[in-house]
BATORDO-352444 format. One record per residue: residue number from 1; x, y, z of N, C-alpha, C in turn. Coordinates in Angstrom, 1 decimal. Layout:
    nr      npx      npy      npz     capx     capy     capz      cpx      cpy      cpz
   NUM        X        Y        Z        X        Y        Z        X        Y        Z
...
END
This chain:
    nr      npx      npy      npz     capx     capy     capz      cpx      cpy      cpz
     1     74.6     29.4     98.9     75.8     29.9     98.1     75.3     30.9     97.0
     2     74.1     30.5     96.4     73.5     31.4     95.4     73.1     32.7     96.0
     3     72.6     32.6     97.3     72.1     33.8     97.9     73.3     34.7     98.2
     4     74.4     34.1     98.6     75.7     34.8     98.9     76.2     35.6     97.7
     5     76.2     34.9     96.6     76.6     35.5     95.3     75.7     36.6     94.9
     6     74.4     36.4     95.2     73.4     37.4     94.8     73.6     38.6     95.6
     7     73.9     38.5     97.0     74.2     39.6     97.8     75.4     40.3     97.4
     8     76.4     39.6     97.0     77.7     40.2     96.5     77.4     41.1     95.3
     9     76.6     40.5     94.4     76.3     41.3     93.1     75.6     42.5     93.5
    10     74.6     42.4     94.4     73.8     43.6     94.8     74.7     44.6     95.5
    11     75.6     44.2     96.3     76.6     45.1     96.9     77.4     45.8     95.9
    12     77.9     45.1     94.9     78.7     45.7     93.9     77.9     46.7     93.0
    13     76.6     46.3     92.8     75.8     47.2     92.0     75.5     48.5     92.8
    14     75.3     48.4     94.1     75.2     49.6     94.9     76.4     50.4     94.9
    15     77.6     49.8     95.0     78.8     50.5     94.9     79.0     51.3     93.6
    16     78.6     50.5     92.5     78.7     51.2     91.2     77.8     52.4     91.1
    17     76.6     52.2     91.7     75.6     53.3     91.7     76.2     54.5     92.5
    18     76.9     54.2     93.6     77.5     55.3     94.3     78.6     56.0     93.5
    19     79.4     55.2     92.8     80.5     55.7     92.0     79.9     56.5     90.8
    20     78.9     56.0     90.2     78.2     56.8     89.1     77.7     58.1     89.5
    21     77.0     58.1     90.7     76.5     59.3     91.3     77.6     60.3     91.6
    22     78.7     59.8     92.2     79.8     60.7     92.5     80.4     61.3     91.2
    23     80.5     60.5     90.2     81.1     61.0     88.9     80.2     62.1     88.3
    24     78.8     61.8     88.3     77.9     62.8     87.8     77.9     64.1     88.5
    25     77.9     64.0     89.9     78.0     65.2     90.7     79.2     66.0     90.5
    26     80.4     65.3     90.4     81.7     66.0     90.2     81.7     66.7     88.8
    27     81.2     66.0     87.8     81.2     66.6     86.5     80.3     67.8     86.4
    28     79.1     67.7     87.1     78.2     68.9     87.2     78.9     70.0     87.9
    29     79.5     69.8     89.1     80.1     70.9     89.8     81.3     71.4     89.1
    30     82.0     70.5     88.4     83.2     70.9     87.6     82.7     71.9     86.4
    31     81.6     71.6     85.9     81.0     72.5     84.8     80.8     73.9     85.4
    32     80.2     73.9     86.6     79.9     75.2     87.3     81.2     75.9     87.6
    33     82.2     75.1     88.0     83.5     75.6     88.4     84.2     76.3     87.2
    34     84.1     75.6     86.0     84.6     76.2     84.8     83.9     77.5     84.4
    35     82.6     77.6     84.6     81.8     78.8     84.4     82.3     79.9     85.3
    36     82.5     79.5     86.6     83.1     80.5     87.6     84.5     81.0     87.2
    37     85.3     80.0     86.7     86.6     80.4     86.2     86.6     81.4     85.0
    38     85.7     81.1     84.1     85.5     82.0     83.0     85.0     83.4     83.5
    39     84.2     83.4     84.5     83.7     84.7     85.0     84.9     85.5     85.7
    40     85.7     84.7     86.4     86.9     85.4     87.1     87.8     85.9     86.0
    41     88.1     85.1     85.0     89.0     85.6     83.9     88.4     86.8     83.2
    42     87.1     86.8     82.9     86.5     87.9     82.2     86.6     89.2     83.1
    43     86.3     89.1     84.4     86.4     90.2     85.2     87.8     90.8     85.3
    44     88.8     89.8     85.4     90.2     90.2     85.5     90.6     91.0     84.2
    45     90.2     90.4     83.0     90.5     91.1     81.8     89.8     92.4     81.6
    46     88.6     92.5     82.1     87.8     93.7     82.0     88.5     94.8     82.9
    47     89.0     94.3     84.1     89.7     95.3     84.9     91.0     95.8     84.2
    48     91.7     95.0     83.6     93.0     95.4     82.9     92.6     96.4     81.8
    49     91.5     96.1     81.0     91.2     96.9     79.9     90.5     98.3     80.3
    50     89.6     98.2     81.3     88.8     99.3     81.6     89.0    100.0     83.0
    51     89.6     99.3     83.9     89.7     99.8     85.3     91.1    100.0     85.8
    52     92.1    100.1     84.8     93.5    100.3     85.3     94.0    101.7     85.0
    53     93.1    102.6     84.5     93.5    103.9     84.1     94.1    104.8     85.3
    54     93.6    104.4     86.5     94.1    105.2     87.6     95.2    104.4     88.4
    55     95.6    103.2     88.0     96.5    102.4     88.7     97.9    103.1     88.9
    56     98.3    104.0     88.0     99.5    104.7     88.1     99.5    105.7     89.3
    57     98.3    106.0     89.8     98.2    106.9     90.9     98.5    106.2     92.2
    58     98.4    104.9     92.3     98.5    104.2     93.5    100.0    103.9     93.8
    59    100.3    104.0     95.1    101.7    103.9     95.6    102.2    102.5     95.7
    60    101.3    101.5     95.7    101.7    100.1     95.8    101.2     99.3     94.6
    61    101.7     98.0     94.6    101.3     97.2     93.4    100.2     96.2     93.8
    62     99.5     96.4     94.9     98.5     95.5     95.4     97.3     95.4     94.4
    63     96.9     96.5     93.9     95.7     96.5     93.0     96.0     95.7     91.7
    64     97.2     95.9     91.2     97.6     95.1     90.0     97.8     93.7     90.3
    65     98.4     93.4     91.5     98.7     92.0     91.9     97.4     91.2     92.1
    66     96.4     91.8     92.7     95.1     91.2     92.9     94.5     90.9     91.6
    67     94.5     91.8     90.6     93.9     91.6     89.3     94.6     90.5     88.6
    68     95.9     90.4     88.5     96.6     89.4     87.8     96.5     88.0     88.5
    69     96.4     88.0     89.8     96.2     86.7     90.5     94.8     86.2     90.1
    70     93.8     87.0     89.9     92.5     86.6     89.5     92.5     86.1     88.1
    71     93.2     86.7     87.2     93.4     86.3     85.8     94.1     84.9     85.8
    72     95.2     84.8     86.5     95.9     83.6     86.6     95.1     82.4     87.1
    73     94.3     82.7     88.2     93.4     81.6     88.7     92.3     81.2     87.7
    74     91.8     82.2     86.9     90.8     81.9     85.9     91.4     81.0     84.8
    75     92.6     81.3     84.4     93.2     80.4     83.3     93.4     79.0     83.9
    76     93.9     78.9     85.1     94.2     77.6     85.7     92.8     76.8     85.9
    77     91.8     77.5     86.2     90.5     76.9     86.4     90.1     76.2     85.0
    78     90.2     76.9     83.9     89.8     76.4     82.6     90.6     75.1     82.3
    79     92.0     75.2     82.6     92.8     74.0     82.3     92.5     72.9     83.2
    80     92.3     73.2     84.5     92.0     72.2     85.5     90.7     71.5     85.3
    81     89.7     72.3     84.9     88.4     71.8     84.7     88.3     70.7     83.7
    82     89.1     70.8     82.6     89.2     69.8     81.5     89.8     68.5     82.1
    83     90.8     68.7     82.9     91.5     67.5     83.5     90.6     66.8     84.5
    84     89.8     67.6     85.2     88.8     67.0     86.2     87.7     66.2     85.5
    85     87.2     66.7     84.4     86.2     66.0     83.6     86.8     64.7     83.1
    86     88.0     64.7     82.5     88.6     63.6     82.0     88.8     62.5     83.0
    87     89.3     63.0     84.2     89.6     62.0     85.3     88.3     61.3     85.8
    88     87.2     62.1     85.8     85.9     61.5     86.3     85.4     60.6     85.3
    89     85.4     60.9     84.0     84.9     60.1     82.9     85.6     58.8     82.8
    90     87.0     58.9     82.9     87.8     57.7     82.7     88.0     56.9     84.0
    91     87.5     57.5     85.1     87.7     56.8     86.5     89.2     56.6     86.7
    92     90.0     57.7     86.4     91.5     57.6     86.6     91.9     58.3     87.9
    93     92.3     57.5     88.9     92.6     58.1     90.2     93.9     59.0     90.1
    94     94.8     58.7     89.2     96.0     59.5     89.0     95.7     60.9     88.5
    95     94.8     61.0     87.5     94.4     62.3     87.0     93.6     63.1     88.0
    96     92.8     62.3     88.8     92.1     63.0     89.9     93.0     63.6     91.0
    97     94.1     62.8     91.2     95.1     63.3     92.2     95.7     64.6     91.7
    98     96.1     64.6     90.4     96.7     65.8     89.8     95.7     66.9     89.8
    99     94.4     66.6     89.5     93.4     67.6     89.5     93.2     68.2     90.9
   100     93.2     67.4     91.9     93.1     67.9     93.3     94.2     68.8     93.7
   101     95.5     68.4     93.3     96.6     69.3     93.6     96.5     70.7     92.9
   102     96.0     70.7     91.7     95.8     71.9     91.0     94.7     72.8     91.6
   103     93.7     72.1     92.1     92.6     72.8     92.8     93.1     73.5     94.1
   104     94.0     72.8     94.8     94.6     73.4     96.0     95.4     74.6     95.6
   105     96.2     74.5     94.5     97.0     75.7     94.0     96.1     76.9     93.7
   106     95.0     76.6     93.0     94.1     77.7     92.6     93.5     78.3     93.9
   107     93.1     77.4     94.8     92.5     77.8     96.0     93.4     78.8     96.8
   108     94.7     78.4     96.9     95.6     79.3     97.6     95.8     80.6     96.9
   109     95.8     80.6     95.5     95.8     81.9     94.8     94.6     82.8     95.1
   110     93.4     82.1     95.1     92.2     82.9     95.4     92.3     83.4     96.9
   111     92.8     82.6     97.8     92.9     83.1     99.2     93.9     84.3     99.3
   112     95.0     84.2     98.6     96.0     85.3     98.7     95.4     86.5     98.1
   113     94.7     86.4     96.9     94.0     87.5     96.3     93.0     88.1     97.2
   114     92.2     87.3     97.9     91.1     87.8     98.8     91.7     88.5    100.0
   115     92.8     87.9    100.6     93.4     88.6    101.7     94.0     89.9    101.3
   116     94.7     89.9    100.2     95.3     91.2     99.7     94.2     92.2     99.5
   117     93.1     91.8     98.9     92.0     92.7     98.6     91.4     93.3     99.9
   118     91.2     92.5    100.9     90.7     92.9    102.2     91.7     93.9    102.9
   119     93.0     93.5    102.9     94.0     94.3    103.6     94.1     95.7    102.8
   120     94.1     95.6    101.5     94.3     96.8    100.7     93.1     97.7    100.8
   121     91.9     97.1    100.9     90.7     97.9    101.1     90.7     98.7    102.3
   122     91.3     98.1    103.4     91.4     98.8    104.7     92.4     99.9    104.7
   123     93.5     99.7    103.9     94.7    100.6    104.0     94.7    101.7    102.9
   124     93.7    101.6    102.0     93.7    102.4    100.8     93.7    103.9    101.1
   125     92.8    104.3    102.1     92.7    105.7    102.4     94.0    106.3    102.9
   126     94.6    105.6    103.8     95.9    106.0    104.4     97.0    106.2    103.3
   127     97.0    105.2    102.4     98.0    105.3    101.3     97.7    106.5    100.4
   128     96.5    106.7    100.0     96.2    107.9     99.2     96.5    109.2     99.9
   129     96.1    109.3    101.1     96.4    110.5    101.9     97.9    110.8    102.0
   130     98.7    109.8    102.3    100.1    110.0    102.5    100.9    110.1    101.2
   131    100.5    109.5    100.1    101.4    109.4     99.0    100.9    110.2     97.8
   132     99.6    110.3     97.6     99.1    110.9     96.3     99.5    112.3     96.2
   133     99.3    113.1     97.3     99.7    114.5     97.2    101.2    114.7     96.9
   134    102.0    113.9     97.6    103.4    114.0     97.4    103.8    113.7     95.9
   135    103.1    112.6     95.4    103.4    112.3     94.0    103.0    113.3     93.0
   136    101.8    114.0     93.3    101.3    115.1     92.5    102.4    116.2     92.4
   137    102.9    116.5     93.6    103.8    117.6     93.7    105.1    117.4     93.0
   138    105.6    116.1     93.0    106.9    115.8     92.5    106.9    115.3     91.0
   139    105.8    114.6     90.6    105.9    113.8     89.4    105.0    114.4     88.2
   140    104.0    115.2     88.5    103.1    115.6     87.5    103.9    116.4     86.4
   141    103.6    116.0     85.1    104.2    116.7     84.0    105.7    116.6     83.9
   142    106.3    115.6     84.6    107.8    115.5     84.6    108.2    114.4     83.6
   143    109.4    114.5     83.1    109.9    113.6     82.1    109.9    112.2     82.7
   144    109.4    111.2     82.0    109.4    109.8     82.5    108.2    109.5     83.3
   145    107.3    110.5     83.5    106.1    110.3     84.3    104.8    110.5     83.5
   146    104.9    110.2     82.2    103.8    110.4     81.3    102.5    109.7     81.7
   147    102.7    108.4     82.1    101.5    107.6     82.5    100.9    108.2     83.7
   148    101.7    108.6     84.7    101.2    109.2     85.9    100.4    110.5     85.6
   149    101.0    111.3     84.8    100.4    112.6     84.4     99.1    112.4     83.7
   150     99.1    111.4     82.8     97.8    111.1     82.1     96.7    110.6     83.0
   151     97.1    109.8     84.0     96.2    109.3     85.0     95.6    110.4     85.8
   152     96.4    111.4     86.2     96.0    112.6     87.0     95.0    113.4     86.2
   153     95.3    113.6     84.9     94.4    114.4     84.1     93.0    113.7     83.9
   154     93.1    112.4     83.7     91.9    111.6     83.5     91.1    111.6     84.8
   155     91.7    111.5     85.9     91.0    111.5     87.2     90.3    112.9     87.4
   156     91.0    114.0     87.2     90.4    115.3     87.4     89.3    115.6     86.5
   157     89.4    115.1     85.3     88.3    115.3     84.3     87.1    114.4     84.6
   158     87.4    113.1     84.8     86.3    112.1     85.0     85.6    112.4     86.3
   159     86.2    112.7     87.3     85.6    112.9     88.6     85.2    114.4     88.9
   160     85.6    115.3     87.9     85.3    116.7     88.0     85.8    117.2     89.4
   161     87.1    117.1     89.5     87.7    117.5     90.8     89.1    118.1     90.5
   162     89.8    118.6     91.6     91.0    119.3     91.4     91.9    119.1     92.6
   163     93.1    118.5     92.5     93.9    118.3     93.6     93.5    117.0     94.4
   164     94.2    116.8     95.5     93.8    115.6     96.4     92.7    116.0     97.3
   165     93.0    117.0     98.2     91.9    117.4     99.1     91.2    118.7     98.6
   166     92.0    119.5     97.9     91.5    120.8     97.3     92.4    121.2     96.2
   167     91.9    122.2     95.4     92.7    122.7     94.3     94.0    123.3     94.8
   168     94.1    123.8     96.1     95.3    124.4     96.6     96.4    123.5     96.8
   169     96.2    122.2     96.7     97.3    121.2     96.8     98.3    121.4     95.7
   170     97.9    122.0     94.6     98.8    122.2     93.5     99.7    123.4     93.7
   171     99.4    124.2     94.6    100.2    125.5     94.8    101.7    125.3     94.9
   172    102.1    124.3     95.7    103.5    124.1     95.9    104.2    123.0     95.0
   173    103.4    122.6     94.0    103.9    121.5     93.1    105.0    122.0     92.2
   174    105.9    121.0     91.8    106.9    121.4     90.8    106.4    121.9     89.5
   175    105.2    121.3     89.1    104.6    121.8     87.8    104.2    123.3     87.9
   176    103.6    123.7     89.0    103.2    125.1     89.1    104.4    126.0     89.3
   177    105.3    125.6     90.1    106.5    126.6     90.3    107.4    126.7     89.2
   178    107.4    125.8     88.2    108.3    125.8     87.1    107.7    126.2     85.8
   179    106.3    126.2     85.7    105.7    126.6     84.4    105.8    128.1     84.2
   180    106.0    128.4     82.9    106.2    129.8     82.5    104.9    130.5     82.1
   181    103.8    129.9     82.2    102.5    130.4     81.7    101.6    131.0     82.7
   182    102.1    130.9     84.0    101.3    131.5     85.1    100.1    130.6     85.4
   183    100.1    129.3     85.1     99.0    128.4     85.5     99.0    128.2     87.0
   184     97.7    128.2     87.5     97.5    128.0     88.9     97.3    126.5     89.2
   185     96.8    125.8     88.3     96.5    124.4     88.4     96.8    123.7     87.0
   186     96.8    122.4     86.9     96.8    121.8     85.6     95.5    122.2     84.8
   187     95.6    122.2     83.5     94.5    122.5     82.7     93.3    121.5     82.8
   188     93.6    120.3     83.3     92.6    119.3     83.5     91.7    119.7     84.7
   189     92.0    120.7     85.5     91.2    121.1     86.5     90.1    122.0     86.0
   190     90.2    122.5     84.8     89.3    123.5     84.2     87.9    122.8     83.9
   191     86.9    123.5     84.0     85.6    122.9     83.7     85.4    122.8     82.2
   192     86.1    123.7     81.4     86.2    123.6     80.0     87.6    123.6     79.6
   193     88.3    122.5     79.6     89.8    122.5     79.4     90.2    123.1     78.0
   194     91.2    124.0     78.0     91.7    124.6     76.8     93.1    125.1     77.2
   195     94.0    125.3     76.3     95.3    125.8     76.6     95.3    127.1     77.4
   196     96.0    127.1     78.6     96.1    128.3     79.4     94.8    128.6     80.2
   197     93.9    127.6     80.2     92.6    127.9     80.9     92.8    128.1     82.4
   198     93.8    127.5     83.0     93.9    127.5     84.5     94.7    128.6     85.0
   199     94.9    129.7     84.1     95.5    130.9     84.7     94.6    131.5     85.7
   200     93.3    131.4     85.5     92.3    131.9     86.5     91.9    130.7     87.3
   201     92.0    130.8     88.7     91.5    129.7     89.6     90.2    130.1     90.2
   202     89.4    130.9     89.6     88.1    131.2     90.1     87.1    130.0     90.1
   203     86.3    129.8     91.1     85.3    128.7     91.1     84.5    128.5     89.8
   204     84.3    129.6     89.1     83.5    129.5     87.9     84.3    128.9     86.8
   205     85.6    128.8     87.0     86.5    128.3     85.9     87.1    126.9     86.2
   206     87.4    126.6     87.4     88.0    125.3     87.7     87.1    124.6     88.8
   207     87.4    123.3     88.9     86.7    122.5     89.9     87.3    122.8     91.3
   208     86.7    123.8     91.9     87.2    124.3     93.2     86.3    124.1     94.4
   209     85.1    124.4     94.3     84.2    124.2     95.4     82.8    123.8     94.9
   210     82.1    123.0     95.6     80.7    122.7     95.3     79.9    123.0     96.6
   211     79.2    124.1     96.6     78.5    124.6     97.8     79.6    125.0     98.8
   212     79.6    124.3     99.9     80.6    124.6    100.9     81.7    123.6    101.0
   213     81.7    122.6    100.0     82.6    121.5    100.0     83.7    121.7     98.9
   214     84.9    121.4     99.3     86.0    121.5     98.3     85.9    120.3     97.3
   215     86.4    120.5     96.1     86.2    119.5     95.1     87.5    118.7     94.9
   216     88.2    118.3     95.9     89.3    117.4     95.8     89.0    116.1     95.3
   217     90.0    115.3     94.8     89.7    114.0     94.1     89.8    112.8     95.1
   218     90.3    113.0     96.3     90.5    111.9     97.2     89.3    111.0     97.4
   219     88.2    111.6     97.8     87.0    110.8     98.1     86.5    110.0     96.9
   220     86.5    110.7     95.8     86.0    110.0     94.6     86.9    108.9     94.1
   221     88.2    109.1     94.1     89.1    108.1     93.7     89.1    106.9     94.6
   222     89.1    107.2     95.9     89.1    106.1     96.9     87.8    105.3     96.7
   223     86.7    105.9     96.5     85.4    105.1     96.4     85.5    104.3     95.1
   224     86.0    104.9     94.0     86.1    104.1     92.8     87.0    102.9     92.9
   225     88.1    103.0     93.5     89.0    101.9     93.7     88.4    100.8     94.7
   226     87.8    101.3     95.8     87.2    100.4     96.7     86.0     99.6     96.1
   227     85.2    100.3     95.3     84.1     99.6     94.6     84.6     98.4     93.8
   228     85.7     98.7     93.1     86.2     97.6     92.2     86.9     96.5     93.0
   229     87.6     96.9     94.0     88.2     95.9     94.9     87.2     95.0     95.5
   230     86.0     95.5     95.8     84.9     94.7     96.3     84.4     93.7     95.3
   231     84.3     94.1     94.0     84.0     93.2     92.9     85.0     92.1     92.8
   232     86.3     92.4     92.8     87.3     91.4     92.7     87.3     90.5     93.8
   233     87.1     91.0     95.1     87.1     90.1     96.2     85.9     89.2     96.2
   234     84.7     89.7     95.8     83.5     88.8     95.8     83.7     87.7     94.7
   235     84.3     88.1     93.6     84.5     87.1     92.5     85.4     86.0     93.0
   236     86.5     86.4     93.6     87.5     85.4     94.1     86.9     84.5     95.2
   237     86.1     85.1     96.1     85.5     84.3     97.2     84.5     83.3     96.6
   238     83.7     83.7     95.6     82.7     82.8     95.1     83.3     81.6     94.4
   239     84.4     81.9     93.6     85.1     80.8     93.0     85.7     79.9     94.0
   240     86.3     80.4     95.1     86.9     79.6     96.1     85.9     78.8     96.9
   241     84.7     79.3     97.1     83.7     78.5     97.8     83.3     77.3     96.9
   242     83.1     77.6     95.7     82.7     76.5     94.7     83.8     75.5     94.6
   243     85.0     75.9     94.7     86.2     75.1     94.7     86.2     74.1     95.8
   244     85.8     74.5     97.0     85.8     73.7     98.2     84.9     72.5     98.0
   245     83.7     72.7     97.4     82.8     71.7     97.1     83.4     70.7     96.1
   246     84.0     71.2     95.0     84.6     70.4     94.0     85.8     69.5     94.6
   247     86.5     70.1     95.5     87.6     69.3     96.2     87.0     68.2     97.0
   248     85.9     68.4     97.7     85.3     67.4     98.5     84.8     66.2     97.7
   249     84.1     66.5     96.6     83.7     65.5     95.7     84.8     64.8     95.0
   250     85.9     65.5     94.7     87.0     64.8     94.1     87.7     63.8     95.0
   251     87.8     64.2     96.3     88.3     63.2     97.3     87.4     62.0     97.4
   252     86.1     62.2     97.4     85.2     61.1     97.6     85.3     60.2     96.4
   253     85.3     60.8     95.2     85.3     60.0     93.9     86.7     59.2     93.8
   254     87.8     59.9     94.2     89.1     59.2     94.1     89.1     58.1     95.1
   255     88.6     58.2     96.3     88.6     57.2     97.3     87.7     56.0     96.8
   256     86.6     56.3     96.2     85.7     55.2     95.7     86.3     54.4     94.6
   257     87.1     55.1     93.7     87.8     54.5     92.6     88.9     53.6     93.1
   258     89.6     54.0     94.1     90.6     53.2     94.8     90.0     51.9     95.4
   259     88.9     52.1     96.0     88.2     50.9     96.6     87.8     49.9     95.5
   260     87.3     50.4     94.4     86.9     49.5     93.3     88.1     48.8     92.7
   261     89.2     49.6     92.6     90.4     48.9     92.1     91.0     47.8     93.0
   262     90.7     48.0     94.3     91.3     47.0     95.2     90.3     45.8     95.4
   263     89.1     45.9     94.9     88.2     44.8     95.1     88.6     43.6     94.2
   264     88.6     42.4     94.8     88.9     41.2     94.0     87.8     40.9     93.0
   265     88.1     40.4     91.9     87.1     40.0     90.9     87.0     38.5     90.8
END
């Protein structure tokens, strides 16, 4: 009888060891998960502050949507991480169930952002080719299009380029056909911008050619957006992968807590 009780005590001790190990592992991974969420939030905020200056040039909302999904997921990670730690420390299966549900929600957000980033990465070139020139022709320097016009000027100065494929893209634009100053391109195409500088469209005056290549903005803008989409996609994927591990340990810990609660004392 004494041996049987001793075996039972050893069995419970082993179970408690398993439970303690699971709690420790979950808390450790949860800490890494919170750090990953902070990273995703920081990259999302950095994108809004520093990398949205050309967003007005894009014909779709995918770039903005991906960014704000990443920010939302980062905020949820911080809130969820606290709940996960509390559930593990208190051995509360209800809190862990809620924690798991929030993890699934965040995971779905990350998956949606990742899929959108991949799809948009593939379709970006076609979108810019089909829509950017049309928007330049119709909207530059027009009333109500101030943010678009500013983004165009920033693009042409930052990338040292003019037009979409070439400076000649401006020739049929509403801005050129209606201006009274004889400008051939916007002044932001000039190598040294000043009022009226684009009356002359000579290569020495505007960003027109570099060797035998035209100095359109399409390639530079596309590469800029794609580079940052890659950063957003990698960040979301890294957090999602870490999240899968956290979900596995959460399920294991929740199951072990339920077993302990069901054991007779």
